[in-house]
C-alpha positions in Angstrom: 106.7 -3.1 -113.4 107.8 -3.3 -117.0 105.5 -2.7 -120.0 105.8 -3.0 -123.7 103.5 -0.7 -125.6 102.4 -1.1 -129.2 100.6 1.7 -131.1 98.5 1.0 -134.2 98.4 3.1 -137.4 95.4 5.2 -136.4 97.2 6.1 -133.2 100.2 7.5 -135.3 98.4 8.9 -138.3 99.3 12.6 -137.6 101.3 14.9 -135.4 98.2 15.3 -133.1 98.0 11.5 -132.7 101.8 11.3 -132.0 101.3 13.9 -129.3 98.7 11.7 -127.6 101.0 8.8 -127.8 103.8 10.8 -126.2 101.6 11.7 -123.3 100.6 8.1 -122.8 104.2 6.8 -122.8 105.5 9.6 -120.5 102.7 9.2 -118.1 104.0 5.8 -116.9 107.7 5.2 -116.3 107.2 1.5 -116.8 106.4 2.0 -120.5 109.9 1.4 -121.6 109.7 -0.3 -125.0 107.6 1.1 -127.8 106.5 -0.7 -131.0 105.0 1.6 -133.6 103.0 0.8 -136.7 103.1 2.9 -139.9 100.9 5.9 -140.1 97.3 5.0 -140.8 94.4 7.0 -142.2 93.8 10.5 -140.9 90.2 10.4 -142.2 88.0 8.0 -144.1 89.2 9.3 -147.5 92.9 9.1 -146.6 95.3 6.3 -147.6 97.4 4.3 -145.2 101.2 4.8 -145.7 101.7 1.0 -146.1 99.3 1.1 -149.1 101.0 4.1 -150.5 104.3 2.2 -150.3 102.9 -0.8 -152.1 101.5 1.4 -154.8 104.9 3.3 -155.1 106.8 0.0 -155.3 104.4 -1.3 -158.0 105.4 1.7 -160.2 109.1 0.9 -159.6 108.6 -2.8 -160.5 106.9 -1.7 -163.7 109.9 0.6 -164.4 107.7 3.7 -164.3 108.6 7.0 -162.6 107.8 6.6 -158.9 109.4 9.8 -157.6 106.1 11.7 -157.2 104.5 8.9 -155.3 107.5 8.6 -153.0 107.5 12.4 -152.5 103.9 12.2 -151.2 104.9 9.6 -148.7 107.8 11.8 -147.5 105.4 14.7 -147.2 103.3 12.6 -144.8 106.3 12.1 -142.5 107.4 15.7 -142.8 103.9 16.9 -141.7 104.3 14.8 -138.6 107.9 15.9 -137.9 107.0 19.6 -138.4 103.8 19.3 -136.3 105.9 18.0 -133.5 108.6 20.7 -133.9 111.3 18.1 -134.3 114.8 18.9 -135.8 114.8 15.7 -137.9 115.3 15.0 -141.6 114.5 11.8 -143.3 116.1 12.8 -146.6 118.9 10.2 -146.4 116.4 7.5 -145.6 114.2 8.4 -148.6 117.2 8.5 -150.8 118.1 5.0 -149.7 114.5 3.8 -150.3 114.5 5.3 -153.8 117.8 3.4 -154.6 116.4 0.1 -153.3 113.2 0.6 -155.2 115.2 1.0 -158.4 117.0 -2.2 -157.5 113.6 -3.9 -157.0 114.6 -5.4 -153.6 111.1 -6.7 -152.9 107.6 -5.8 -151.9 108.3 -6.8 -148.3 111.1 -4.2 -148.0 108.8 -1.6 -149.5 105.9 -2.3 -147.1 108.3 -2.4 -144.1 109.5 1.2 -144.6 106.3 2.6 -143.1 107.1 1.2 -139.7 110.9 1.8 -140.1 110.5 5.5 -140.7 107.8 5.9 -138.0 110.2 4.2 -135.6 112.8 6.8 -136.3 110.4 9.6 -135.8 109.0 8.0 -132.6 112.5 7.4 -131.1 113.5 11.0 -131.9 110.2 12.3 -130.4 110.5 10.3 -127.2 114.3 10.4 -126.8 114.5 6.6 -126.9 117.1 4.4 -128.7 116.0 3.3 -132.1 116.5 -0.4 -132.9 115.9 -1.6 -136.5 113.7 -4.6 -136.3 115.7 -6.1 -139.2 118.6 -6.6 -136.7 116.6 -8.4 -134.0 113.5 -10.1 -135.6 114.8 -13.2 -137.4 113.3 -15.2 -140.3 114.9 -18.4 -141.6 115.9 -19.0 -145.2 112.4 -20.2 -146.1 110.9 -17.0 -144.8 109.5 -18.6 -141.6 109.7 -16.7 -138.3 112.4 -18.1 -136.1 111.1 -17.6 -132.5 114.1 -19.0 -130.7 116.8 -17.0 -132.5 114.7 -13.9 -132.3 114.1 -14.2 -128.5 117.9 -14.8 -128.0 119.0 -11.9 -130.1 116.3 -9.5 -128.9 116.8 -10.4 -125.2 120.6 -9.8 -125.5 120.1 -6.5 -127.4 117.6 -5.1 -124.9 119.3 -6.4 -121.7 121.2 -3.1 -121.1 118.8 -0.8 -123.0 116.5 1.2 -120.7 114.2 2.6 -123.4 113.8 1.6 -127.0 111.6 1.9 -130.1 111.4 -1.2 -132.2 109.3 -0.9 -135.4 106.6 -3.5 -135.9 105.6 -5.7 -138.8 109.0 -6.8 -140.2 112.3 -8.5 -139.5 114.9 -10.0 -141.8 116.5 -13.2 -142.9 120.1 -14.0 -142.0 121.2 -12.7 -145.4 119.7 -9.3 -144.6 116.6 -9.6 -146.9 113.7 -7.9 -145.2 110.6 -10.1 -144.5 107.3 -8.9 -143.1 104.6 -10.6 -141.1 101.0 -10.6 -142.6 99.1 -7.3 -142.4 98.6 -6.2 -138.9 101.8 -7.9 -137.9 103.0 -5.1 -135.6 100.8 -6.8 -133.0 103.0 -9.8 -133.3 106.2 -7.7 -132.9 104.9 -6.2 -129.7 104.2 -9.7 -128.4 107.7 -10.9 -129.3 109.3 -7.9 -127.6 107.2 -8.4 -124.5 108.3 -12.0 -124.3 112.0 -11.1 -124.8 112.1 -8.5 -122.0 109.8 -10.6 -119.8 107.4 -7.7 -119.5 104.7 -7.7 -116.8 102.1 -6.5 -119.3 101.8 -5.9 -123.1 99.7 -2.8 -123.8 98.2 -2.7 -127.3 96.9 0.8 -128.1 94.4 1.2 -130.9 91.3 3.3 -131.7 88.7 1.3 -129.7 88.4 1.0 -125.9 89.0 -2.7 -125.8 87.5 -5.9 -127.4 83.8 -5.6 -128.0 81.2 -8.3 -127.4 80.0 -8.0 -131.0 80.7 -6.2 -134.2 79.7 -2.5 -133.8 78.7 -2.5 -137.5 75.9 -4.9 -136.5 75.2 -4.0 -132.9 75.0 -0.3 -131.9 77.4 0.5 -129.1 78.1 -3.1 -128.0 79.5 -3.6 -124.5 83.2 -3.9 -123.9 84.7 -7.2 -122.7 86.6 -6.4 -119.4 88.5 -9.7 -119.2 89.0 -12.4 -121.8 91.2 -15.5 -121.9 93.6 -16.3 -124.7 91.5 -19.3 -125.7 88.3 -17.2 -126.0 90.2 -14.5 -127.9 91.6 -17.1 -130.3 88.1 -18.4 -131.0 86.7 -14.9 -131.7 89.7 -13.8 -133.7 89.4 -16.9 -135.9 85.8 -16.1 -136.6 86.4 -12.5 -137.7 86.9 -10.3 -134.6 89.9 -8.2 -135.7 91.0 -5.9 -132.9 94.2 -7.9 -132.4 96.2 -10.0 -134.9 95.3 -13.6 -134.0 99.0 -14.8 -134.0 100.0 -12.1 -131.5 98.8 -14.2 -128.6 101.3 -17.0 -128.9 104.5 -15.5 -127.7 103.0 -13.8 -124.7 100.7 -16.8 -123.9 103.7 -19.1 -123.5 105.3 -16.5 -121.2 102.1 -15.9 -119.2 102.1 -12.2 -120.0 98.7 -10.5 -120.2 97.7 -8.2 -123.0 95.8 -5.0 -122.4 93.8 -3.5 -125.3 93.6 0.3 -124.8 92.3 3.3 -126.7 94.8 6.1 -127.6 91.9 8.5 -127.9 90.5 7.6 -124.5 93.5 6.6 -122.4 91.4 6.8 -119.2 89.4 3.7 -120.3 90.5 0.4 -118.8 90.1 -1.5 -122.0 90.2 -5.3 -122.2 92.6 -7.5 -120.3 93.6 -10.7 -122.1 94.9 -13.4 -119.7 95.9 -17.0 -119.8 93.3 -18.0 -117.2 91.1 -16.2 -114.6 88.8 -17.1 -111.7 86.8 -13.9 -112.4 83.3 -14.8 -113.6 82.2 -12.9 -116.7 79.4 -10.3 -116.2 77.4 -12.0 -119.0 77.1 -15.8 -119.7 78.9 -15.2 -123.1 82.1 -13.4 -123.6 81.6 -12.5 -127.3 80.0 -13.2 -130.6 81.7 -13.2 -134.0 81.1 -14.8 -137.4 81.9 -15.0 -141.1 79.8 -15.4 -144.2 80.5 -17.4 -147.3 80.6 -21.1 -146.5 79.4 -24.3 -148.2 78.0 -27.3 -146.5 79.0 -30.6 -148.3 76.5 -33.1 -147.0 77.5 -36.7 -147.5 75.1 -39.7 -146.9 76.0 -43.3 -146.7 74.2 -46.1 -144.9 76.1 -47.7 -142.1 78.7 -45.0 -142.3 79.4 -45.2 -138.6 80.6 -48.8 -138.8 83.0 -48.2 -141.8 86.5 -47.7 -140.5 88.3 -44.9 -142.2 85.3 -43.3 -143.9 86.0 -39.8 -142.5 89.7 -40.0 -143.5 88.7 -40.9 -147.1 86.3 -38.0 -147.4 88.8 -35.5 -146.0 91.5 -36.9 -148.4 89.3 -35.7 -151.3 89.5 -32.2 -150.0 93.2 -32.4 -149.2 93.9 -33.7 -152.7 92.6 -30.4 -154.0 94.2 -28.1 -151.4 91.0 -27.3 -149.5 90.9 -27.1 -145.7 87.7 -27.7 -143.8 86.2 -25.5 -141.1 83.8 -27.8 -139.2 82.8 -31.4 -139.4 79.5 -32.2 -137.7 78.3 -35.8 -138.3 75.5 -38.3 -137.6 75.1 -42.1 -137.8 74.7 -42.1 -141.6 75.6 -38.5 -142.5 78.7 -36.3 -142.4 78.9 -32.6 -143.3 82.0 -30.8 -144.2 82.0 -27.0 -144.1 84.4 -25.2 -146.4 85.0 -21.6 -147.7 82.7 -21.2 -150.7 85.1 -18.9 -152.5 87.9 -21.5 -152.2 85.6 -24.5 -153.1 83.5 -23.2 -156.0 86.2 -23.5 -158.7 87.1 -27.1 -157.6 83.7 -28.4 -156.5 83.2 -31.0 -159.3 86.7 -32.4 -158.9 86.2 -32.7 -155.1 82.8 -34.4 -155.5 84.3 -36.8 -158.0 87.2 -37.6 -155.6 84.7 -38.2 -152.7 82.8 -40.6 -154.9 86.0 -42.4 -155.9 87.5 -42.6 -152.4 84.5 -43.0 -150.1 81.7 -44.3 -152.4 78.9 -42.4 -150.6 75.2 -43.0 -151.4 74.6 -39.3 -152.1 76.2 -35.9 -151.8 74.3 -32.6 -151.5 75.7 -29.1 -151.5 74.3 -26.0 -149.8 76.0 -22.7 -150.3 75.7 -19.2 -148.9 76.0 -20.2 -145.3 77.3 -18.1 -142.5 79.0 -19.4 -139.3 78.6 -17.7 -136.0 80.7 -18.4 -132.9 79.2 -17.8 -129.5 82.1 -17.9 -127.1 82.4 -17.7 -123.3 84.0 -19.5 -120.4 80.8 -18.7 -118.5 78.9 -21.2 -120.6 80.5 -24.1 -118.8 78.7 -23.3 -115.6 75.4 -22.1 -117.1 72.7 -24.6 -118.1 70.6 -24.1 -121.1 72.9 -21.9 -123.2 72.2 -23.7 -126.4 68.5 -23.7 -125.7 68.5 -19.9 -125.2 70.3 -19.5 -128.5 67.8 -21.7 -130.3 64.9 -19.8 -128.7 66.4 -16.4 -129.6 66.9 -17.4 -133.2 63.4 -18.9 -133.5 61.8 -15.7 -132.2 63.8 -13.9 -134.9 62.6 -16.3 -137.6 66.1 -17.5 -138.3 66.5 -21.1 -139.4 69.5 -22.9 -137.9 71.4 -25.0 -140.5 74.0 -26.4 -138.1 75.1 -26.3 -134.5 78.4 -27.6 -133.2 79.7 -27.5 -129.7 83.2 -28.6 -128.7 83.9 -30.7 -125.6 85.5 -27.7 -123.9 82.1 -26.0 -123.8 83.9 -22.8 -124.5 82.1 -22.1 -127.8 79.1 -23.0 -129.8 79.2 -22.7 -133.6 75.9 -22.0 -135.4 75.3 -22.2 -139.2 72.6 -19.9 -140.7 72.0 -18.6 -144.2 74.1 -15.6 -145.2 71.0 -13.4 -145.4 70.2 -14.2 -141.8 73.7 -13.4 -140.4 73.1 -10.0 -139.0 69.6 -10.8 -137.7 71.1 -13.9 -135.9 73.8 -11.9 -134.2 71.4 -9.2 -133.0 69.1 -11.9 -131.6 71.9 -13.7 -129.7 73.3 -10.4 -128.4 69.8 -9.3 -127.3 69.1 -12.5 -125.3 72.5 -12.7 -123.5 73.4 -9.0 -123.1 70.3 -6.7 -123.5 67.7 -8.8 -121.7 69.9 -11.2 -119.7 67.0 -13.6 -119.1 
């Protein structure tokens, strides 16, 4: 058994949290490769180290004195080092960071130092080899992640390395310039390392005991999902569920490596297992519920639309012309609705409408804003009759008016459109009928 373990910022925010991580890694000999994030918040009023680095670098770019801000960051690391009774000094690393900030080497370099420094501390604490991600995670000259080169380089480097710490979130271009993934990108690094070493499992340790069926800010103490497929996870992540970076699934999915979401503060909990496929039937009909507010429905009417070849292409060309991507595209015989992000659309709405008229010549166009989209996801829906009917029934009882419903041919998810003001009520109603009452 070989495991790659990634720990999030909340798991590494203090010496006490580091101690928990150390116990977790040492409790299982198969946990041989560790991917740390930068220290997160120690409490609700605290600041993440990554944000502190961004702020510090902003001062450097403005040619203001940033020494005090950098000193506060070093104090965060020193408190961890001292709390763990380590004989380690990061003075040389901070001197190098200060020099590079003065040279204005880039915000990506600045942000990456949180993981870089935490990797050094973690390696020292565990007695593992430290491998700078800049040496093994490759980006091309355009700043795009190069999966093939990375896999080749990382596999070769780790082949004869029994235990290692590889910082998350960043890599480098061939010229040595540091490049980061998007925020939360340490999840991606963990997945990349797992693929490179052909791990049996990729454990992603965070501050929750797995993936929850619904947002705990809306549903009090929602149930934990025991097993979820990559496709289900992708659907939920896209609609706002944020336990795992949505791009983290691709490297391990291709390699058939499961992901286990675990809780650093409750290591005895089994968490959520994310797999390519499973014959296990879910306990509930649905696997999860997620959603987002802030969409606009662009309703386009034209008689005999269904018989006009290329009508949909012309409509979508109007959105493409102005750099706007669409989310969903339900249609009828003489109607077509395009759902887009309201924030993205508002500043360009009149130009887009004009383009639709010019390209597609519709009879009329109507806009409806302040719409929320909710995804009800679950492989169990395929074998259960009446799922959509139960959703409609639950929403009707909750006095929620459905603006749109869209179900893909895979029967894996159903998308429901409601008004923004009904968003939380709708999620509670759906959760209640599928989880609480299970009628």
